DRENPA-3360 file (N, C-alpha, C; in nm, 2 decimals, always signed):
BEGIN
1 = MSSNLPIG = +17.86/+21.09/-1.29/+17.76/+21.03/-1.38/+17.62/+21.10/-1.36 ~ +17.56/+21.13/-1.46/+17.43/+21.20/-1.45/+17.32/+21.11/-1.43 ~ +17.22/+21.15/-1.34/+17.10/+21.07/-1.31/+17.00/+21.05/-1.42 ~ +17.01/+21.12/-1.52/+16.91/+21.12/-1.63/+16.96/+21.03/-1.74 ~ +17.07/+20.96/-1.73/+17.12/+20.86/-1.82/+17.03/+20.73/-1.81 ~ +17.03/+20.65/-1.92/+16.94/+20.54/-1.92/+17.00/+20.42/-1.85 ~ +16.90/+20.32/-1.82/+16.94/+20.20/-1.76/+16.95/+20.10/-1.88 ~ +17.06/+20.03/-1.89/+17.08/+19.92/-2.00/+17.03/+19.79/-1.94;
9 = IFDSGIGG = +16.96/+19.72/-2.02/+16.90/+19.58/-1.99/+16.93/+19.49/-2.11 ~ +16.99/+19.37/-2.08/+17.00/+19.27/-2.19/+16.96/+19.13/-2.16 ~ +16.93/+19.05/-2.26/+16.89/+18.92/-2.24/+16.93/+18.84/-2.37 ~ +16.91/+18.71/-2.37/+16.94/+18.63/-2.49/+16.83/+18.65/-2.59 ~ +16.72/+18.70/-2.56/+16.60/+18.73/-2.64/+16.51/+18.83/-2.59 ~ +16.38/+18.79/-2.59/+16.29/+18.90/-2.54/+16.23/+18.86/-2.41 ~ +16.26/+18.75/-2.35/+16.22/+18.71/-2.22/+16.25/+18.82/-2.11 ~ +16.37/+18.88/-2.12/+16.41/+18.98/-2.03/+16.33/+19.10/-2.03;
17 = LTVASAIH = +16.23/+19.12/-2.12/+16.13/+19.22/-2.11/+16.04/+19.22/-2.00 ~ +16.03/+19.11/-1.93/+15.96/+19.09/-1.81/+16.03/+19.17/-1.70 ~ +16.16/+19.17/-1.70/+16.24/+19.24/-1.60/+16.23/+19.39/-1.64 ~ +16.24/+19.42/-1.77/+16.23/+19.56/-1.82/+16.10/+19.62/-1.78 ~ +15.99/+19.54/-1.79/+15.86/+19.59/-1.76/+15.84/+19.61/-1.60 ~ +15.91/+19.52/-1.52/+15.89/+19.55/-1.38/+15.97/+19.67/-1.34 ~ +16.08/+19.70/-1.40/+16.16/+19.82/-1.37/+16.08/+19.94/-1.42 ~ +16.02/+19.93/-1.53/+15.94/+20.04/-1.59/+15.83/+20.08/-1.50;
25 = QLLPKEEL = +15.75/+19.97/-1.44/+15.63/+19.99/-1.36/+15.68/+20.06/-1.22 ~ +15.79/+20.02/-1.17/+15.85/+20.07/-1.05/+15.90/+20.20/-1.05 ~ +15.98/+20.22/-1.17/+16.06/+20.34/-1.19/+16.02/+20.41/-1.32 ~ +15.90/+20.46/-1.34/+15.85/+20.51/-1.46/+15.93/+20.63/-1.52 ~ +16.01/+20.70/-1.45/+16.08/+20.80/-1.49/+16.22/+20.77/-1.55 ~ +16.25/+20.64/-1.54/+16.37/+20.60/-1.60/+16.37/+20.56/-1.74 ~ +16.46/+20.61/-1.82/+16.47/+20.56/-1.96/+16.55/+20.43/-1.97 ~ +16.49/+20.34/-2.05/+16.55/+20.21/-2.07/+16.60/+20.19/-2.21;
33 = IYFGDTAH = +16.72/+20.12/-2.22/+16.77/+20.08/-2.34/+16.78/+19.92/-2.33 ~ +16.71/+19.85/-2.41/+16.70/+19.71/-2.40/+16.77/+19.64/-2.52 ~ +16.85/+19.53/-2.50/+16.91/+19.46/-2.61/+16.88/+19.31/-2.59 ~ +16.81/+19.26/-2.69/+16.78/+19.11/-2.69/+16.87/+19.05/-2.80 ~ +16.94/+18.95/-2.76/+17.04/+18.89/-2.85/+16.96/+18.77/-2.93 ~ +16.87/+18.81/-3.01/+16.78/+18.71/-3.07/+16.86/+18.63/-3.18 ~ +16.96/+18.67/-3.22/+17.05/+18.60/-3.32/+17.11/+18.47/-3.26 ~ +17.12/+18.47/-3.12/+17.19/+18.36/-3.05/+17.11/+18.29/-2.95;
41 = LPYGDKSP = +16.98/+18.33/-2.95/+16.89/+18.25/-2.85/+16.87/+18.11/-2.88 ~ +16.85/+18.02/-2.79/+16.85/+18.05/-2.65/+17.00/+18.04/-2.59 ~ +17.03/+18.11/-2.49/+17.17/+18.09/-2.42/+17.18/+17.97/-2.35 ~ +17.06/+17.91/-2.31/+17.06/+17.79/-2.24/+17.13/+17.67/-2.29 ~ +17.15/+17.67/-2.42/+17.23/+17.55/-2.48/+17.36/+17.59/-2.54 ~ +17.40/+17.71/-2.51/+17.53/+17.76/-2.56/+17.65/+17.73/-2.46 ~ +17.77/+17.74/-2.51/+17.88/+17.70/-2.42/+17.91/+17.83/-2.32 ~ +17.97/+17.81/-2.22/+18.00/+17.92/-2.13/+18.09/+18.03/-2.20;
49 = EAIKYFSL = +18.18/+17.98/-2.29/+18.26/+18.07/-2.36/+18.19/+18.16/-2.45 ~ +18.09/+18.10/-2.52/+18.00/+18.18/-2.61/+17.93/+18.28/-2.53 ~ +17.87/+18.24/-2.42/+17.78/+18.33/-2.35/+17.86/+18.45/-2.28 ~ +17.98/+18.42/-2.24/+18.07/+18.53/-2.20/+18.11/+18.63/-2.31 ~ +18.14/+18.57/-2.42/+18.16/+18.66/-2.53/+18.04/+18.75/-2.58 ~ +17.93/+18.68/-2.59/+17.80/+18.77/-2.62/+17.78/+18.88/-2.52 ~ +17.80/+18.83/-2.40/+17.77/+18.94/-2.29/+17.86/+19.05/-2.29 ~ +17.99/+19.03/-2.31/+18.09/+19.13/-2.32/+18.06/+19.23/-2.43;
57 = KIGKFLLD = +18.02/+19.17/-2.54/+17.99/+19.25/-2.66/+17.87/+19.35/-2.64 ~ +17.77/+19.28/-2.57/+17.65/+19.37/-2.54/+17.67/+19.46/-2.43 ~ +17.76/+19.43/-2.33/+17.80/+19.52/-2.23/+17.86/+19.64/-2.29 ~ +17.96/+19.62/-2.39/+18.02/+19.73/-2.46/+17.92/+19.82/-2.53 ~ +17.82/+19.76/-2.60/+17.72/+19.84/-2.67/+17.64/+19.93/-2.57 ~ +17.61/+19.87/-2.46/+17.53/+19.95/-2.36/+17.62/+20.06/-2.30 ~ +17.75/+20.03/-2.28/+17.84/+20.14/-2.22/+17.86/+20.25/-2.33 ~ +17.86/+20.21/-2.45/+17.87/+20.32/-2.56/+17.74/+20.40/-2.57;
65 = KQCKLIVI = +17.63/+20.34/-2.52/+17.50/+20.41/-2.51/+17.48/+20.50/-2.40 ~ +17.60/+20.50/-2.31/+17.61/+20.59/-2.20/+17.50/+20.54/-2.08 ~ +17.48/+20.42/-2.07/+17.39/+20.37/-1.96/+17.46/+20.40/-1.83 ~ +17.37/+20.42/-1.73/+17.44/+20.45/-1.59/+17.44/+20.33/-1.51 ~ +17.37/+20.22/-1.56/+17.37/+20.09/-1.48/+17.33/+19.98/-1.58 ~ +17.38/+19.86/-1.57/+17.35/+19.76/-1.66/+17.28/+19.64/-1.58 ~ +17.17/+19.59/-1.63/+17.10/+19.47/-1.58/+17.11/+19.35/-1.67 ~ +17.18/+19.25/-1.62/+17.17/+19.12/-1.70/+17.04/+19.05/-1.67;
73 = ACNTASSL = +16.95/+19.07/-1.76/+16.81/+19.01/-1.75/+16.80/+18.87/-1.80 ~ +16.90/+18.79/-1.76/+16.91/+18.66/-1.82/+16.98/+18.57/-1.71 ~ +16.91/+18.47/-1.66/+16.97/+18.39/-1.56/+17.10/+18.31/-1.61 ~ +17.09/+18.27/-1.73/+17.21/+18.19/-1.79/+17.33/+18.28/-1.79 ~ +17.31/+18.40/-1.85/+17.42/+18.49/-1.85/+17.46/+18.54/-1.72 ~ +17.37/+18.56/-1.63/+17.40/+18.60/-1.49/+17.49/+18.50/-1.43 ~ +17.46/+18.38/-1.44/+17.54/+18.27/-1.37/+17.67/+18.25/-1.44 ~ +17.69/+18.27/-1.56/+17.80/+18.24/-1.64/+17.90/+18.36/-1.68;
81 = AYQDLVDF = +17.84/+18.48/-1.69/+17.91/+18.59/-1.75/+17.92/+18.71/-1.66 ~ +17.84/+18.71/-1.54/+17.83/+18.83/-1.46/+17.98/+18.88/-1.41 ~ +18.06/+18.79/-1.36/+18.19/+18.84/-1.31/+18.28/+18.89/-1.42 ~ +18.27/+18.82/-1.53/+18.35/+18.86/-1.66/+18.32/+19.01/-1.70 ~ +18.18/+19.03/-1.69/+18.14/+19.17/-1.73/+18.18/+19.27/-1.64 ~ +18.17/+19.24/-1.51/+18.22/+19.33/-1.40/+18.36/+19.36/-1.42 ~ +18.44/+19.25/-1.44/+18.58/+19.28/-1.46/+18.62/+19.36/-1.58 ~ +18.53/+19.34/-1.69/+18.56/+19.41/-1.82/+18.53/+19.55/-1.80;
89 = LGDQIPVI = +18.41/+19.59/-1.73/+18.37/+19.73/-1.72/+18.44/+19.80/-1.61 ~ +18.49/+19.73/-1.52/+18.56/+19.79/-1.41/+18.47/+19.88/-1.33 ~ +18.52/+20.00/-1.31/+18.44/+20.09/-1.23/+18.37/+20.20/-1.32 ~ +18.35/+20.16/-1.45/+18.29/+20.25/-1.54/+18.14/+20.26/-1.52 ~ +18.08/+20.15/-1.48/+17.93/+20.14/-1.48/+17.90/+20.01/-1.38 ~ +17.80/+20.03/-1.30/+17.76/+19.91/-1.22/+17.68/+19.82/-1.28 ~ +17.69/+19.68/-1.25/+17.62/+19.58/-1.32/+17.54/+19.50/-1.21 ~ +17.42/+19.47/-1.25/+17.33/+19.39/-1.16/+17.29/+19.26/-1.23;
97 = NVIDPVVD = +17.30/+19.15/-1.17/+17.25/+19.03/-1.23/+17.11/+18.99/-1.17 ~ +17.04/+18.89/-1.22/+16.91/+18.86/-1.17/+16.91/+18.75/-1.06 ~ +17.04/+18.70/-1.02/+17.05/+18.60/-0.93/+17.07/+18.65/-0.79 ~ +17.17/+18.74/-0.77/+17.21/+18.79/-0.64/+17.09/+18.86/-0.56 ~ +17.00/+18.94/-0.63/+16.89/+19.00/-0.56/+16.79/+18.89/-0.50 ~ +16.77/+18.79/-0.59/+16.68/+18.68/-0.54/+16.73/+18.60/-0.43 ~ +16.86/+18.57/-0.43/+16.93/+18.50/-0.33/+16.92/+18.59/-0.20 ~ +16.94/+18.71/-0.20/+16.93/+18.80/-0.09/+16.79/+18.80/-0.03;
105 = YVVHQPEL = +16.70/+18.80/-0.12/+16.56/+18.79/-0.08/+16.52/+18.66/-0.01 ~ +16.56/+18.56/-0.07/+16.53/+18.43/-0.01/+16.59/+18.40/+0.13 ~ +16.71/+18.44/+0.15/+16.77/+18.41/+0.28/+16.73/+18.49/+0.39 ~ +16.64/+18.60/+0.35/+16.59/+18.69/+0.45/+16.44/+18.66/+0.47 ~ +16.39/+18.54/+0.43/+16.25/+18.50/+0.45/+16.26/+18.38/+0.55 ~ +16.24/+18.41/+0.68/+16.26/+18.30/+0.78/+16.17/+18.19/+0.77 ~ +16.05/+18.20/+0.70/+15.96/+18.09/+0.69/+16.01/+17.98/+0.59 ~ +16.10/+18.01/+0.51/+16.14/+17.92/+0.41/+16.23/+17.81/+0.46;
113 = RSIGVIGT = +16.20/+17.69/+0.41/+16.29/+17.58/+0.46/+16.34/+17.50/+0.33 ~ +16.26/+17.47/+0.23/+16.29/+17.39/+0.12/+16.25/+17.47/-0.01 ~ +16.36/+17.51/-0.09/+16.33/+17.59/-0.20/+16.36/+17.52/-0.34 ~ +16.25/+17.53/-0.43/+16.27/+17.48/-0.56/+16.32/+17.57/-0.66 ~ +16.40/+17.54/-0.76/+16.44/+17.63/-0.86/+16.42/+17.56/-1.00 ~ +16.36/+17.64/-1.08/+16.34/+17.58/-1.22/+16.40/+17.68/-1.32 ~ +16.47/+17.63/-1.42/+16.53/+17.72/-1.52/+16.59/+17.64/-1.63 ~ +16.67/+17.71/-1.72/+16.73/+17.64/-1.83/+16.83/+17.54/-1.79;
121 = KATIKTDV = +16.86/+17.45/-1.89/+16.96/+17.35/-1.85/+17.10/+17.41/-1.80 ~ +17.13/+17.52/-1.87/+17.27/+17.58/-1.84/+17.27/+17.65/-1.70 ~ +17.15/+17.72/-1.67/+17.14/+17.78/-1.54/+17.15/+17.68/-1.42 ~ +17.06/+17.57/-1.44/+17.05/+17.46/-1.34/+17.19/+17.39/-1.33 ~ +17.26/+17.37/-1.44/+17.38/+17.30/-1.44/+17.49/+17.37/-1.36 ~ +17.48/+17.50/-1.35/+17.58/+17.58/-1.27/+17.55/+17.56/-1.12 ~ +17.43/+17.52/-1.08/+17.39/+17.50/-0.95/+17.42/+17.64/-0.87 ~ +17.40/+17.75/-0.94/+17.44/+17.88/-0.88/+17.35/+17.92/-0.76;
129 = YARKINAI = +17.21/+17.89/-0.77/+17.12/+17.93/-0.66/+17.16/+17.85/-0.54 ~ +17.17/+17.72/-0.55/+17.20/+17.64/-0.44/+17.33/+17.68/-0.37 ~ +17.43/+17.71/-0.45/+17.57/+17.74/-0.40/+17.56/+17.88/-0.32 ~ +17.49/+17.98/-0.39/+17.49/+18.11/-0.33/+17.39/+18.11/-0.20 ~ +17.28/+18.04/-0.21/+17.19/+18.04/-0.09/+17.26/+17.97/+0.03 ~ +17.32/+17.85/+0.00/+17.37/+17.78/+0.10/+17.50/+17.83/+0.16 ~ +17.57/+17.92/+0.09/+17.69/+17.99/+0.14/+17.65/+18.08/+0.25 ~ +17.52/+18.13/+0.23/+17.47/+18.22/+0.34/+17.39/+18.15/+0.44;
137 = KPQLVVKS = +17.31/+18.05/+0.40/+17.22/+17.98/+0.50/+17.23/+17.83/+0.46 ~ +17.33/+17.76/+0.52/+17.36/+17.61/+0.48/+17.24/+17.52/+0.51 ~ +17.16/+17.57/+0.61/+17.04/+17.49/+0.66/+16.92/+17.48/+0.56 ~ +16.92/+17.57/+0.46/+16.81/+17.57/+0.37/+16.84/+17.46/+0.26 ~ +16.74/+17.38/+0.22/+16.74/+17.28/+0.12/+16.70/+17.34/-0.01 ~ +16.79/+17.33/-0.11/+16.76/+17.38/-0.24/+16.75/+17.26/-0.35 ~ +16.64/+17.25/-0.41/+16.62/+17.15/-0.51/+16.60/+17.21/-0.65 ~ +16.69/+17.17/-0.74/+16.69/+17.24/-0.87/+16.64/+17.14/-0.99;
145 = LPTPLLAP = +16.57/+17.19/-1.08/+16.52/+17.11/-1.19/+16.52/+17.19/-1.32 ~ +16.60/+17.13/-1.41/+16.59/+17.20/-1.55/+16.45/+17.18/-1.62 ~ +16.41/+17.29/-1.68/+16.27/+17.28/-1.75/+16.29/+17.34/-1.88 ~ +16.36/+17.28/-1.97/+16.41/+17.34/-2.10/+16.30/+17.37/-2.20 ~ +16.18/+17.30/-2.19/+16.08/+17.32/-2.28/+15.99/+17.46/-2.25 ~ +16.01/+17.51/-2.13/+15.92/+17.61/-2.09/+15.95/+17.75/-2.17 ~ +16.08/+17.79/-2.18/+16.10/+17.92/-2.26/+16.06/+17.91/-2.40 ~ +16.09/+17.81/-2.48/+16.04/+17.81/-2.62/+15.90/+17.80/-2.63;
153 = MIEEGFFS = +15.83/+17.74/-2.53/+15.69/+17.72/-2.54/+15.62/+17.86/-2.52 ~ +15.68/+17.92/-2.42/+15.63/+18.07/-2.39/+15.65/+18.16/-2.51 ~ +15.77/+18.15/-2.57/+15.80/+18.24/-2.68/+15.71/+18.21/-2.80 ~ +15.66/+18.09/-2.81/+15.57/+18.05/-2.91/+15.43/+18.08/-2.89 ~ +15.40/+18.14/-2.76/+15.27/+18.19/-2.74/+15.19/+18.07/-2.66 ~ +15.25/+17.96/-2.62/+15.17/+17.86/-2.57/+15.18/+17.86/-2.42 ~ +15.09/+17.94/-2.36/+15.07/+17.95/-2.22/+14.93/+17.98/-2.19 ~ +14.88/+17.95/-2.07/+14.74/+17.96/-2.04/+14.65/+17.88/-2.13;
161 = NTISKTVI = +14.69/+17.75/-2.17/+14.62/+17.67/-2.25/+14.65/+17.52/-2.21 ~ +14.58/+17.43/-2.28/+14.60/+17.29/-2.24/+14.74/+17.25/-2.26 ~ +14.81/+17.29/-2.36/+14.95/+17.24/-2.39/+15.04/+17.29/-2.28 ~ +15.03/+17.41/-2.24/+15.12/+17.47/-2.13/+15.09/+17.40/-2.00 ~ +14.97/+17.38/-1.98/+14.92/+17.31/-1.85/+14.98/+17.16/-1.84 ~ +14.99/+17.10/-1.95/+15.04/+16.96/-1.96/+15.19/+16.96/-1.93 ~ +15.26/+17.05/-1.99/+15.40/+17.06/-1.98/+15.45/+17.10/-1.84 ~ +15.37/+17.21/-1.79/+15.41/+17.26/-1.66/+15.38/+17.17/-1.54;
169 = NSYLSSPK = +15.27/+17.09/-1.55/+15.24/+16.99/-1.47/+15.33/+16.88/-1.46 ~ +15.38/+16.84/-1.58/+15.47/+16.73/-1.60/+15.61/+16.77/-1.52 ~ +15.66/+16.89/-1.54/+15.78/+16.93/-1.47/+15.76/+16.94/-1.32 ~ +15.65/+17.01/-1.28/+15.64/+17.03/-1.14/+15.60/+16.91/-1.05 ~ +15.55/+16.81/-1.13/+15.52/+16.68/-1.05/+15.65/+16.59/-1.04 ~ +15.77/+16.65/-1.08/+15.89/+16.57/-1.06/+15.93/+16.55/-0.92 ~ +15.97/+16.42/-0.88/+16.01/+16.39/-0.74/+16.11/+16.49/-0.69 ~ +16.19/+16.55/-0.78/+16.30/+16.65/-0.73/+16.24/+16.77/-0.66;
177 = LKTIDSLI = +16.12/+16.80/-0.70/+16.05/+16.92/-0.63/+15.95/+16.88/-0.52 ~ +15.96/+16.76/-0.47/+15.87/+16.72/-0.37/+15.90/+16.79/-0.23 ~ +15.81/+16.82/-0.17/+15.81/+16.89/-0.04/+15.86/+17.03/-0.04 ~ +15.87/+17.10/-0.15/+15.92/+17.25/-0.15/+15.82/+17.33/-0.09 ~ +15.86/+17.44/-0.03/+15.77/+17.54/+0.02/+15.77/+17.67/-0.05 ~ +15.86/+17.68/-0.15/+15.89/+17.80/-0.23/+15.94/+17.75/-0.36 ~ +15.94/+17.84/-0.47/+15.98/+17.80/-0.60/+16.03/+17.94/-0.66 ~ +16.16/+17.92/-0.70/+16.22/+18.04/-0.77/+16.21/+18.02/-0.92;
185 = LACTHYPL = +16.14/+18.12/-0.98/+16.12/+18.11/-1.13/+16.26/+18.17/-1.20 ~ +16.36/+18.09/-1.21/+16.49/+18.12/-1.25/+16.51/+18.13/-1.40 ~ +16.40/+18.19/-1.46/+16.41/+18.23/-1.60/+16.32/+18.34/-1.63 ~ +16.37/+18.45/-1.70/+16.29/+18.57/-1.72/+16.16/+18.55/-1.80 ~ +16.15/+18.43/-1.87/+16.02/+18.41/-1.93/+15.91/+18.37/-1.84 ~ +15.96/+18.31/-1.72/+15.85/+18.23/-1.65/+15.75/+18.32/-1.57 ~ +15.77/+18.46/-1.55/+15.66/+18.53/-1.49/+15.53/+18.51/-1.57 ~ +15.54/+18.49/-1.70/+15.41/+18.48/-1.78/+15.34/+18.36/-1.75;
193 = IKPEIEEY = +15.41/+18.26/-1.69/+15.33/+18.14/-1.66/+15.31/+18.12/-1.50 ~ +15.34/+18.23/-1.43/+15.32/+18.22/-1.29/+15.18/+18.19/-1.24 ~ +15.08/+18.24/-1.31/+14.94/+18.21/-1.27/+14.91/+18.06/-1.29 ~ +14.97/+17.99/-1.39/+14.96/+17.85/-1.41/+15.03/+17.77/-1.30 ~ +15.15/+17.81/-1.26/+15.23/+17.75/-1.16/+15.15/+17.76/-1.03 ~ +15.09/+17.88/-1.00/+15.02/+17.90/-0.87/+14.89/+17.81/-0.87 ~ +14.83/+17.80/-0.99/+14.72/+17.71/-0.99/+14.76/+17.56/-0.97 ~ +14.87/+17.52/-1.01/+14.92/+17.38/-0.99/+14.93/+17.35/-0.84;
201 = YKKTVKII = +15.00/+17.46/-0.76/+15.03/+17.44/-0.63/+14.91/+17.48/-0.54 ~ +14.81/+17.54/-0.59/+14.69/+17.58/-0.51/+14.73/+17.66/-0.39 ~ +14.83/+17.75/-0.40/+14.87/+17.84/-0.30/+14.94/+17.77/-0.18 ~ +14.99/+17.65/-0.20/+15.06/+17.58/-0.09/+15.21/+17.60/-0.10 ~ +15.26/+17.67/-0.22/+15.40/+17.69/-0.24/+15.41/+17.84/-0.27 ~ +15.51/+17.91/-0.21/+15.53/+18.05/-0.24/+15.61/+18.06/-0.38 ~ +15.55/+18.13/-0.47/+15.62/+18.15/-0.60/+15.70/+18.28/-0.61 ~ +15.82/+18.27/-0.63/+15.91/+18.38/-0.61/+15.94/+18.45/-0.76;
209 = NTAEIVAQ = +15.88/+18.56/-0.79/+15.89/+18.62/-0.91/+16.01/+18.71/-0.92 ~ +16.11/+18.67/-0.99/+16.25/+18.73/-0.99/+16.23/+18.87/-1.05 ~ +16.15/+18.90/-1.15/+16.15/+19.02/-1.21/+16.11/+19.14/-1.11 ~ +16.02/+19.11/-1.03/+15.97/+19.21/-0.93/+16.09/+19.24/-0.83 ~ +16.16/+19.14/-0.78/+16.26/+19.14/-0.69/+16.38/+19.22/-0.74 ~ +16.41/+19.19/-0.87/+16.52/+19.26/-0.93/+16.50/+19.41/-0.96 ~ +16.37/+19.44/-0.99/+16.33/+19.58/-1.00/+16.35/+19.66/-0.87 ~ +16.31/+19.60/-0.76/+16.32/+19.66/-0.63/+16.48/+19.68/-0.60;
217 = YVQQRLKD = +16.56/+19.59/-0.64/+16.71/+19.59/-0.62/+16.76/+19.70/-0.70 ~ +16.73/+19.72/-0.82/+16.76/+19.83/-0.91/+16.73/+19.97/-0.84 ~ +16.61/+19.97/-0.80/+16.56/+20.10/-0.74/+16.65/+20.14/-0.62 ~ +16.68/+20.04/-0.53/+16.77/+20.07/-0.41/+16.91/+20.10/-0.45 ~ +16.96/+20.03/-0.56/+17.10/+20.05/-0.61/+17.11/+20.20/-0.66 ~ +17.01/+20.24/-0.74/+17.02/+20.37/-0.80/+17.01/+20.48/-0.69 ~ +16.92/+20.45/-0.59/+16.90/+20.54/-0.47/+17.03/+20.55/-0.40 ~ +17.11/+20.44/-0.37/+17.23/+20.44/-0.30/+17.34/+20.52/-0.37;
225 = LDLLNATE = +17.33/+20.51/-0.51/+17.43/+20.59/-0.59/+17.39/+20.73/-0.63 ~ +17.28/+20.77/-0.57/+17.22/+20.89/-0.60/+17.20/+20.92/-0.76 ~ +17.14/+20.81/-0.81/+17.13/+20.82/-0.97/+16.98/+20.80/-1.01 ~ +16.88/+20.81/-0.92/+16.74/+20.80/-0.95/+16.71/+20.93/-1.03 ~ +16.64/+20.91/-1.15/+16.61/+21.01/-1.23/+16.49/+21.09/-1.18 ~ +16.49/+21.23/-1.18/+16.38/+21.30/-1.14/+16.31/+21.38/-1.25 ~ +16.36/+21.37/-1.36/+16.31/+21.44/-1.47/+16.23/+21.35/-1.56 ~ +16.16/+21.40/-1.66/+16.08/+21.32/-1.75/+16.18/+21.24/-1.84;
233 = PKRHQFYV = +16.16/+21.11/-1.86/+16.25/+21.03/-1.94/+16.23/+21.05/-2.09 ~ +16.34/+21.02/-2.16/+16.33/+21.01/-2.30/+16.26/+20.87/-2.34 ~ +16.23/+20.85/-2.47/+16.17/+20.74/-2.51/+16.26/+20.61/-2.50 ~ +16.20/+20.50/-2.45/+16.27/+20.39/-2.44/+16.32/+20.33/-2.57 ~ +16.44/+20.25/-2.58/+16.49/+20.20/-2.70/+16.49/+20.05/-2.68 ~ +16.45/+19.98/-2.78/+16.45/+19.83/-2.77/+16.53/+19.77/-2.90 ~ +16.64/+19.71/-2.87/+16.72/+19.65/-2.99/+16.71/+19.50/-2.98 ~ +16.73/+19.44/-3.10/+16.75/+19.30/-3.11/+16.86/+19.27/-3.22;
241 = SDYTPSFE = +16.93/+19.17/-3.20/+17.04/+19.14/-3.30/+16.98/+19.07/-3.42 ~ +16.86/+19.01/-3.42/+16.81/+18.96/-3.54/+16.65/+18.98/-3.53 ~ +16.59/+19.06/-3.62/+16.46/+19.10/-3.61/+16.37/+19.01/-3.69 ~ +16.26/+18.97/-3.64/+16.15/+18.90/-3.71/+16.02/+18.95/-3.66 ~ +15.92/+18.95/-3.74/+15.79/+19.00/-3.70/+15.73/+18.93/-3.58 ~ +15.76/+18.80/-3.57/+15.71/+18.72/-3.46/+15.77/+18.77/-3.32 ~ +15.90/+18.82/-3.32/+15.96/+18.87/-3.20/+15.88/+19.01/-3.16 ~ +15.86/+19.09/-3.27/+15.78/+19.21/-3.24/+15.65/+19.18/-3.19;
249 = KSTKLFFG = +15.58/+19.09/-3.24/+15.45/+19.05/-3.20/+15.44/+19.00/-3.05 ~ +15.55/+18.93/-3.02/+15.56/+18.87/-2.88/+15.58/+18.97/-2.77 ~ +15.65/+19.08/-2.82/+15.70/+19.17/-2.71/+15.59/+19.23/-2.62 ~ +15.46/+19.25/-2.68/+15.36/+19.30/-2.59/+15.33/+19.20/-2.47 ~ +15.34/+19.07/-2.50/+15.32/+18.97/-2.40/+15.43/+18.99/-2.29 ~ +15.55/+19.02/-2.32/+15.65/+19.03/-2.22/+15.66/+19.16/-2.15 ~ +15.64/+19.26/-2.23/+15.65/+19.40/-2.18/+15.53/+19.46/-2.12 ~ +15.42/+19.41/-2.17/+15.29/+19.46/-2.13/+15.23/+19.58/-2.21;
257 = EKIHLKQH = +15.31/+19.62/-2.30/+15.26/+19.72/-2.39/+15.32/+19.71/-2.52 ~ +15.27/+19.76/-2.63/+15.33/+19.75/-2.76/+15.46/+19.84/-2.77 ~ +15.56/+19.77/-2.83/+15.69/+19.85/-2.84/+15.74/+19.82/-2.99 ~ +15.85/+19.90/-3.03/+15.90/+19.88/-3.16/+16.04/+19.84/-3.14 ~ +16.07/+19.72/-3.21/+16.21/+19.67/-3.20/+16.30/+19.72/-3.32 ~ +16.42/+19.76/-3.29/+16.51/+19.80/-3.40/+16.62/+19.69/-3.41 ~ +16.65/+19.64/-3.52/+16.76/+19.55/-3.54/+16.90/+19.62/-3.54 ~ +16.99/+19.57/-3.46/+17.11/+19.63/-3.45/+17.23/+19.52/-3.44;
265 = NIWS = +17.32/+19.51/-3.54/+17.42/+19.41/-3.54/+17.54/+19.46/-3.47 ~ +17.58/+19.40/-3.36/+17.70/+19.43/-3.29/+17.82/+19.33/-3.30 ~ +17.79/+19.23/-3.39/+17.89/+19.13/-3.41/+17.99/+19.14/-3.51 ~ +17.96/+19.25/-3.60/+18.06/+19.27/-3.71/+18.19/+19.34/-3.67;
% end
């Protein structure tokens, strides 16, 4: 496999662009091909069978695009479809999810004792973070809370304002998150509200930004496989399954710079 091939990244929508942005910042020579399944968002309220089907179709699309590695930039798809995608692709292409790198990071932080997790209903329902963390470190306490209003709120541009502060404070004040010393942002939308979450906790809780951790994990994996690109990259490609001007407008918030979305139907 050639090192100058692109990295494939997919999500249920445009939230995964926070992961794409983190990878782009850390590995500026890498070409990215992003697919946002905007026709089916949010994955958080879809059945496991539907999420697996969508993920396999997108994985095939990225394989056909000759990607050298695939990142599932969606916690819901990572928790429900990762193993299916690995089994489907076999040894053709390595796959990284956004959960295992974070689990690996958390269990190697000796100061952590009680960890909070916020994410979509589907992600929290799987209890995947608690299961994986406690399989390695049973003594760690993991407290999970579904926060279903946050992703749509962020996609509509409601953050860093009175509305977002009210919703965020309402969730974070839940008794379920009492006495935590760290908080995993288990949704790729949530890095955009990290400053507001930090403000709520007034630096008393360590906020774990999954996008940055996943980017570092991608870098290490490519290095181990001798697939880091050393040449100038081609232009990034950004696809969505259903295009709307509002999605294009929102992409700058998530990726950090203006990008152009191309609609591509992989379902026919």
